[in-house]
C-alpha positions, -999 to 999 in steps of 0.1 A, spaced: -259 94 467 -245 70 492 -226 51 465 -212 83 451 -199 95 484 -185 60 492 -165 60 460 -147 93 468 -113 94 484 -93 123 499 -56 123 489 -30 145 505 7 148 501 37 169 492 55 176 460 93 183 460 121 185 435 152 162 434 169 185 459 141 181 484 128 216 480 90 221 480 74 230 447 47 255 447 19 257 420 22 221 408 -10 211 391 -25 179 406 -53 165 384 -74 134 383 -67 117 350 -96 119 326 -115 144 347 -116 181 354 -109 176 392 -77 194 400 -59 215 426 -25 231 430 2 227 456 6 253 483 37 274 490 51 245 510 44 220 483 14 205 500 -19 195 483 -53 180 490 -77 166 465 -108 145 465 -109 119 437 -126 87 427 -114 55 444 -88 39 421 -81 71 402 -48 81 387 -32 115 396 -12 136 371 14 160 385 25 188 362 47 219 366 67 242 343 102 229 337 96 195 353 88 161 339 52 152 345 44 120 364 14 98 371 5 80 403 -23 55 408 -36 59 443 -40 21 448 -58 25 481 -33 51 494 -44 83 511 -10 100 513 11 103 481 44 122 481 59 129 447 93 140 435 94 158 401 127 158 382 139 188 362 132 185 325 128 218 306 122 198 274 90 182 286 63 184 260 34 182 284 44 208 310 22 236 322 27 269 304 18 303 317 5 323 287 -10 358 284 -27 373 315 -14 345 337 -36 318 320 -21 284 326 -23 260 297 -11 224 293 16 224 266 -3 196 249 -31 221 241 -9 247 225 -9 250 187 21 273 185 58 274 195 64 285 231 100 280 243 109 286 279 142 296 293 152 293 330 161 325 348 192 308 363 205 301 328 205 338 320 216 351 354 246 327 354 261 347 325 265 377 350 256 402 323 241 435 333 208 430 313 187 399 309 183 403 271 220 401 266 220 367 283 190 355 262 209 357 229 213 323 213 190 305 238 157 309 219 151 301 182 136 331 164 149 356 190 175 381 178 192 405 203 210 433 183 232 453 207 245 487 197 279 482 212 299 466 240 298 496 263 280 497 297 244 506 294 242 498 256 208 494 242 195 466 220 168 456 196 148 426 209 132 411 178 112 379 173 109 363 139 125 392 120 115 428 111 78 429 100 74 467 100 92 491 77 91 521 100 73 510 132 84 493 164 96 458 158 106 451 194 90 423 213 66 433 241 81 427 276 56 416 302 66 412 339 41 392 360 13 399 336 20 437 333 35 452 301 65 473 310 82 503 295 110 493 271 113 526 253 144 544 242 148 582 242 144 597 207 165 628 201 139 642 178 119 650 210 147 671 225 152 708 221 184 702 201 163 681 177 193 660 168 196 627 148 197 594 167 234 588 160 260 602 183 246 590 217 232 557 229 203 556 252 195 524 272 162 507 266 144 505 299 141 467 300 177 469 311 165 480 346 152 446 355 175 426 378 182 392 361 185 375 395 148 383 402 136 363 372 123 327 375 115 319 339 112 335 304 83 324 282 86 335 246 53 339 227 58 343 189 31 324 172 1 341 156 -24 331 183 1 341 210 7 375 196 -30 381 190 -37 378 227 -18 409 235 -33 431 208 -15 460 191 15 461 215 21 423 210 22 423 173 59 417 174 56 388 199 61 389 236 85 378 263 67 369 295 88 372 326 78 354 358 96 367 388 107 346 417 83 342 446 89 334 482 87 298 495 70 289 528 91 274 556 122 284 574 136 319 568 164 318 542 189 343 530 209 341 497 239 363 489 258 363 456 289 383 448 304 386 413 335 406 403 344 410 366 374 423 347 369 434 311 395 440 284 394 451 247 388 421 225 401 437 193 419 470 186 413 491 155 443 495 132 457 524 113 488 532 92 518 551 107 538 557 75 522 589 62 516 620 83 486 644 87 478 666 58 464 666 22 478 660 -13 512 651 2 516 683 22 518 683 60 491 699 80 492 691 117 456 702 123 441 680 95 418 652 103 433 633 74 466 614 71 472 622 34 504 642 39 540 633 34 560 604 48 572 608 84 608 618 84 633 594 98 640 599 135 605 612 142 590 594 172 556 579 164 533 570 193 520 538 177 506 527 211 482 557 213 452 535 205 460 509 232 470 536 257 435 552 254 415 521 264 414 509 299 405 478 320 368 476 328 356 465 362 323 453 375 311 444 410 277 429 416 261 421 450 227 403 453 210 397 486 176 380 489 155 370 520 124 348 518 102 328 540 66 327 554 39 303 561 14 283 540 -9 313 540 16 341 536 50 341 519 75 369 510 107 375 491 128 406 494 156 409 469 183 436 465 210 441 439 239 466 434 256 465 401 285 488 392 301 483 358 329 505 343 338 500 307 369 497 286 364 532 273 374 558 299 346 575 319 319 550 309 298 535 336 265 517 342 254 516 378 221 500 391 205 495 424 173 475 426 151 464 455 121 442 451 95 429 475 71 401 464 44 387 486 16 361 484 -14 358 507 -40 330 506 -74 335 521 -89 301 523 -88 277 494 -104 301 469 -87 336 471 -51 343 465 -34 377 464 0 384 449 17 418 449 52 431 441 69 465 444 102 472 427 123 503 429 153 508 406 179 535 404 204 535 375 230 558 361 247 556 327 278 576 320 283 574 282 305 587 255 298 599 220 303 577 189 300 581 152 318 608 132 327 630 161 329 603 188 358 589 208 368 563 183 372 586 153 389 613 174 413 586 186 420 573 151 425 608 136 447 620 165 482 631 153 505 602 163 536 623 166 521 634 200 512 613 231 474 609 233 477 609 271 489 645 271 455 661 269 451 685 299 474 710 316 478 718 353 451 745 351 426 722 335 429 736 300 430 716 269 465 708 255 469 721 220 497 706 198 493 725 166 469 754 166 439 770 184 408 752 194 389 763 163 412 742 140 425 713 161 402 684 167 396 671 201 419 647 219 398 615 226 406 618 263 393 654 263 363 642 245 353 615 270 362 635 302 350 670 291 323 664 265 303 643 289 268 627 288 248 608 313 213 595 322 199 590 357 168 569 361 145 564 390 118 538 384 90 521 403 72 490 391 42 478 411 18 449 404 -12 433 421 -27 400 410 -59 387 425 -71 351 418 -104 337 429 -114 301 423 -152 301 425 -155 263 420 -138 235 402 -145 249 368 -146 287 371 -118 310 382 -114 348 380 -82 367 377 -75 404 379 -41 421 373 -33 458 377 1 475 376 19 507 372 53 514 357 67 549 364 101 562 355 118 595 357 149 601 335 172 630 340 198 635 313 225 658 302 250 660 273 277 688 271 303 701 248 330 720 267 337 755 254 373 746 246 363 717 225 366 717 187 332 700 185 317 725 210 329 754 190 321 740 157 345 762 137 362 795 137 332 810 117 305 795 139 317 797 175 293 782 200 316 784 230 302 752 243 267 738 244 245 719 268 214 697 263 193 688 294 162 668 295 137 652 318 115 623 306 86 611 328 71 579 316 40 562 332 22 531 320 -9 521 339 -24 488 328 -48 462 340 -67 432 329 -96 410 341 -102 375 329 -128 349 336 -115 313 330 -137 283 326 -123 247 324 -147 218 324 -151 183 310 -182 181 288 -180 143 288 -156 115 291 -139 123 258 -145 161 255 -131 190 275 -139 227 272 -120 258 282 -129 294 277 -114 327 287 -133 360 285 -119 393 295 -107 428 289 -76 449 294 -65 485 292 -32 503 289 -27 540 296 6 555 284 17 590 295 52 602 284 64 638 287 98 650 276 109 685 288 142 696 274 163 727 271 193 736 250 218 764 254 251 777 240 280 800 250 291 793 286 300 821 309 320 797 332 336 770 310 336 744 338 301 749 352 277 727 333 242 743 337 216 758 314 217 789 336 254 793 326 246 798 289 238 830 270 200 836 273 194 843 236 209 810 226 185 789 247 158 767 233 131 748 251 108 720 240 80 700 256 70 668 238 40 648 250 30 613 240 -2 603 257 -22 574 243 -45 546 254 -55 512 242 -84 490 252 -88 454 243 -115 428 246 -106 391 242 -126 359 239 -110 326 237 -123 291 237 -108 256 234 -121 221 228 -101 190 237 -108 155 226 -96 123 242 -76 138 270 -65 167 248 -51 144 221 -67 168 196 -71 204 208 -88 232 189 -84 268 201 -102 299 188 -94 335 198 -111 368 189 -99 402 199 -112 438 195 -89 467 201 -94 504 203 -64 528 201 -65 565 208 -37 570 183 -62 563 156 -86 590 167 -106 609 154 -105 582 128 -122 549 135 -101 537 165 -114 501 164 -98 471 147 -106 434 153 -87 402 144 -92 365 150 -68 336 154 -70 298 156 -48 269 164 -49 231 163 -27 207 183 -27 170 175 -8 148 200 -5 118 177 15 97 202 -17 94 223 -30 70 196 -29 33 205 -7 26 175 21 47 188 17 35 223 19 -1 212 41 -1 181 63 31 184 71 30 221 105 47 215 86 78 206 77 93 240 57 123 227 47 137 194 26 167 184 17 184 152 5 219 155 -9 246 132 -20 281 139 -33 311 119 -41 346 130 -42 383 123 -28 411 144 -33 448 141 -8 475 149 -16 511 158 6 540 146 40 541 162 37 578 170 10 600 185 -9 629 170 -5 621 133 -40 617 121 -45 655 121 -21 684 113 -7 701 144 3 737 152 38 742 166 53 773 183 77 792 161 107 814 170 109 830 136 88 855 117 76 871 149 68 839 168 33 825 173 21 792 160 21 775 126 18 741 111 47 718 117 65 697 91 41 667 96 9 667 77 -21 649 92 -38 620 76 -75 615 86 -76 583 66 -49 565 85 -57 529 94 -41 502 115 -13 481 101 -23 445 97 -3 413 97 -15 379 87 4 350 104 7 313 96 27 288 116 30 250 115 53 228 135 62 195 149 73 185 184 89 151 191 104 135 222 122 102 216 139 76 238 124 88 271 131 124 261 168 119 255 162 135 222 136 162 215 127 183 184 106 214 181 103 225 145 84 255 132 77 271 98 62 306 98 49 330 72 39 366 77 23 391 54 22 427 68 -1 450 48 -11 486 51 23 494 64 24 527 84 52 547 68 62 584 68 76 594 34 86 629 22 60 649 4 61 675 -23 68 709 -7 37 721 -26 16 702 -1 27 726 26 43 698 46 75 678 45 63 644 59 30 626 63 22 593 80 3 570 56 -6 534 49 12 518 20 34 488 15 35 451 20 63 430 37 65 392 36 85 374 62 90 337 63 114 312 79 121 281 99 130 275 135 143 243 152 151 236 188 168 203 194 177 189 229 200 159 233 208 141 266 238 120 257 245 112 293 219 109 321 234 93 352 232 100 389 266 117 391 270 128 355 245 146 332 250 162 299 223 183 281 229 197 247 205 222 230 206 236 194 186 267 186 184 272 148 168 302 131 164 311 94 142 338 81 139 363 52 119 394 48 110 409 15 94 443 7 67 436 -19 55 471 -24 55 507 -12 29 534 -12 24 556 -42 51 537 -62 79 550 -41 113 537 -54 128 538 -19 118 546 17 148 555 39 156 565 75 176 598 74 191 591 109 210 562 94 229 585 70 260 586 92 284 580 63 284 597 29 261 581 3 248 551 23 217 546 44 192 521 56 165 520 29 138 496 17 132 491 -20 103 471 -35 114 436 -45 144 436 -21 150 425 15 137 445 44 174 445 56 186 464 25 213 490 26 211 516 -2 239 537 -15 250 560 -43 271 549 -73 294 566 -98 277 582 -127 276 558 -157 268 559 -194 240 539 -211 263 508 -213 271 510 -176 307 523 -179 319 546 -151 321 582 -163 355 599 -156 361 636 -152 383 646 -181 402 671 -160 410 650 -129 409 614 -141 385 607 -112 350 592 -113 320 615 -114 297 610 -84 261 602 -91 242 614 -61 207 616 -76 197 580 -68 204 553 -42 207 517 -52 205 484 -32 240 475 -22 237 451 7 213 428 27 219 427 64 197 397 72 218 366 79 212 333 62 208 316 96 218 317 132 226 288 155 230 288 193 245 257 209 240 254 247 260 228 266 252 219 303 273 194 321 268 183 357 293 160 375 288 155 412 292 190 427 306 206 395 284 224 369 296 236 336 276 255 309 287 273 278 270 288 248 284 290 212 266 313 188 270 309 151 258 334 125 261 327 88 255 352 60 243 388 60 262 419 49 278 445 72 288 480 64 324 485 77 319 522 84 352 525 103 372 511 73 352 535 51 362 566 71 398 555 77 402 549 39 389 583 28 410 599 55 442 581 45 445 562 78 438 527 65 466 503 56 448 500 22 462 534 13 499 526 18 504 521 -20 494 558 -26 526 566 -44 519 542 -73 501 558 -103 470 541 -115 443 546 -141 406 542 -131 386 520 -155 359 540 -173 351 564 -201 355 601 -202 325 624 -199 334 644 -230 302 643 -251 310 609 -266 302 588 -235 270 574 -250 283 570 -286 294 538 -302 331 547 -295 333 564 -261 367 577 -251 385 552 -228 401 568 -198 439 568 -198 445 596 -173 469 584 -146 463 595 -110 488 593 -82 469 594 -49 498 607 -30 496 641 -47 459 638 -56 440 630 -24 407 632 -42 415 596 -53 403 585 -18 376 610 -12 360 610 -47 370 575 -60 348 557 -35 314 540 -36 298 528 -4 295 493 -18 333 491 -16 329 488 22 300 464 23 315 431 35 294 403 21 283 370 35 297 375 70 300 346 94 308 347 131 314 319 156 313 334 191 317 318 225 293 341 242 296 328 278 309 299 298 303 293 335 319 268 358 304 264 393 314 242 422 292 235 452 312 229 483 304 197 502 279 199 531 305 189 557 325 220 549 295 244 552 279 229 583 298 252 606 281 282 589 246 267 594 228 234 592 211 243 559 240 264 546 252 260 511 283 277 494 293 276 458 320 294 439 320 301 401 339 315 372 322 330 342 337 343 310 318 363 284 326 370 247 357 349 250 364 341 214 352 355 181 360 337 148 349 357 118 357 367 82 347 403 90 377 426 89 362 452 112 358 453 150 325 435 155 298 428 129 272 427 157 268 465 159 242 491 155 249 528 146 215 540 159 192 530 188 160 509 190 141 541 193 145 547 156 120 521 144 121 498 115 154 479 111 174 511 119 211 510 120 214 472 125 244 460 105 261 495 103 294 493 121 308 527 127 321 544 158 315 515 182 340 492 199 336 455 199 321 437 229 349 434 255 362 400 268 351 396 304 360 373 333 338 369 364 348 354 398 321 350 424 304 330 451 269 323 463 260 317 500 227 303 511 216 303 547 
């Protein structure tokens, strides 16, 4: 005993970064043993080790370093920034810290500053292009726009494909309002609804850890089947009180204007009609003034102001950080706005060396003023507005709508009237609260408990003014205005408890185990009311509508999940080889009264081959190398509640009462399963000047949960059922190059490459197609999946054809005959690959970063061109006075004979407008093999020298910056922006991704700002 005590030595010290700031949470471990500790909030540590030991210092985002104590008792260490380090510490599910060497799956990390430097209103917009395998599909470029957040493609045909968002260990609400839950029961087309992850202030985020491998997703159960983005927020640092203030002001302008022809006037078949929504009339007479600037005169300059103020400080025992943000963004479309106020308090308290308590409270207020899109939205009303009038002449002195041609029942809305009188908005109040308790019982056992609540209240309203054409519908169906009001209360209560064991079994073998459970309780309630026929045209209230027109609806979605997880890992030779095994059992209330339990395993293996003596001696230029492989299964519960049994619904017909709804129950419904495989290689060469992280993945999703239409003889219209297989596979590569690494000059270059494909192998009951009706925004085209084709398929109707495939022509009109009985695959929206290129250059006090985003391949439906063409507004219709004969054969009884009658009937579109409305197939407007090269963002920052800021304070720092977003777009796409979505993420499946209709392109933005640190 005396010899053992004599050989022990107490080492103390402090760990800082290259700027001299203390680093909290750095792991300090005795090499080859399980003895370890972590630095305090002021960077201090204390550890008892063997005399002559070597200490390893590790932290997320910093290069690990080793120090032999060599008789020293005080060792201070400086860690340099290196986000590409292969052996850093990774925070995985439930706050579990893992050495990167032990991970058998891809886990990229993005710095919070890299995202917040883009000055975008939501963090997910700033993540695009920075992570291989991550796709952010925004609906539009307007303030508050929603987005799909998808990892490794679309695995579910109808379910939720969005990644799970986890903040400080707590899954948060990232839902989007579904209009099917509202009293109006509308399609998810004309209005956008922000997904709630937008509420998080990007300036509060320290790091993003992206989990997408099979073992990673299996840890989170059903909700993590699509991967997870783990957000770690900033915590306070002990020491002197500090205050940080950042101001950013942005100016936005339209990047690309839509075009239309100004040769032919409103009307049909060459005849003038000033109230028509089509421009198929006569030529404009000479001398008639045409307002060709109407389109440009409608749009405006967008402005944004953002203020961030944070205070932090504390002692080694207690630290705090209080942050505040005000963000006000007006868009390039008049009367659009996204406003957010966020205040967040984080605190950490340590009780001795064993117990630590972390808590946070975040209140968020946001408001989104939005406009309609699609067929009756601002863009189509603008394009169809009669250009012989000034679009700015839209309201008279008494507040009435200006009519140029007729009454309100025949003249379509002026776009200014539409955005200022047919208003829509959402107001959100939200509270996020988390508590995390960690107890380190001894050197090998720790306990961790996390509990949190996410509560949000959304108040929304959308209105059609009584004088609006859209609000009145038509002269035969006068609504005299309408109003839709709704309240959505969402609450997620979640918690987890985990016991963690980490111990060396011998000199060569280490053991780690995690055992725990979690629960999630979801409670969503939507109360809505709809009314028509206003008494007072300018008073927007449900109480101002005719009582007999009112409808009310209450839609509840309450469900729970419970999960139990066991994980164990075995390391050999200082984790040179690491095997990890995971098992999880889930129970989901959405499966009840069926069997609600489903279990799934996963496993991973990491082989750090550069730890072999051969590589250390013979291949010294290879700094690190790891081969990894992982397999796993995930289960996914139904994406909607109350579908295992048939439900009664209140009826307002046949005397009222209750009756079965349109959805039939399915007592045999089971969880959707996905089998995952991933293998990869990580390399760091030349002292990490060059790193590679390559992954190949393969997914097979079986028992797809879908909701096809039924025979009406069943008594129902829809039924949720299992059926269908989808295979997704692809490759990912992240490469980082450090061409220059000097004291005053540093250049980091990162390439993020993604390539994947998804194929539908089968559908239930031999269905030829499964489609989403909400995506049918244009005639004869929709988002549909067909066995044997891509999951990103667009389907559409075709002209009627004979047995040889010749187009059939109407013998009376000379126009094709529409074939509306079947939809065919006409496009694939999945790109061949995407590539994000991130540049970071530092020269003395200057910092420059910019991101190029390249997309190659994939088809896009140019819905605006489609609609302009059939309405005669496209420049493609300017040759309308030239007669032409449509290739095909006449439908005259001989079409399937050996000698069908060849069509020779000439059609002149000028006098026969049906040429544009009938002689169209949706595939004519599918633009194939689209490429885009986009400069997403560029930031230049200058840190003022210390001698200029000393008068403000001894520790003061001041920097100024300029940021530009969506600066350039090079593409072969003829529309406004191929990165568009006609629907919202609430739709499920792939939704309206790749359908460009009624949305403006992302605006070009320029930010100017400063950051002051005291």
